[in-house]
C-alpha positions in Angstrom: 0.0 0.0 -0.2 1.7 3.3 -0.8 0.1 6.5 -0.3 -0.4 9.9 -2.2 2.5 12.1 -2.1 -0.2 14.5 -1.5 -1.8 13.3 1.4 1.6 11.8 2.7 3.6 15.3 1.5 1.3 17.5 3.8 1.1 15.6 6.9 2.2 17.1 10.0 3.8 14.1 11.3 5.7 13.1 8.8 8.5 12.7 9.3 7.6 10.3 12.3 6.9 7.4 9.7 8.9 8.1 6.2 12.4 8.2 5.6 12.5 10.4 2.4 11.9 13.8 1.7 10.0 13.2 -1.4 8.0 9.6 -1.7 5.3 8.5 0.6 5.7 5.7 3.0 4.5 2.6 1.5 3.7 0.1 3.9 3.5 -3.4 3.2 0.4 -5.6 4.3 0.9 -9.0 5.1 -1.7 -11.9 4.8 -3.1 -12.5 8.8 -1.8 -15.9 9.2 2.1 -14.7 8.0 1.8 -11.4 10.7 0.9 -13.4 13.4 3.6 -16.2 13.0 6.5 -13.4 12.3 4.8 -11.6 15.3 5.8 -14.9 17.3 8.9 -15.5 15.9 10.0 -12.0 17.3 8.9 -12.3 20.5 10.0 -15.4 21.2 13.8 -14.8 19.7 13.2 -11.0 22.1 12.7 -13.7 24.9 16.1 -16.4 24.5 18.4 -16.0 26.6 22.1 -16.4 26.0 
């Protein structure tokens, strides 16, 4: 998903979510099962003790 340049450019908090000075923000939306698997694995990795 990509926001329109005009919409993203006029946002007052754009610098909080987009690094580029010219390009609009782009989001990658994953299917729910893939999202849940990735989230679960990331939590698991944060809780491992070495």
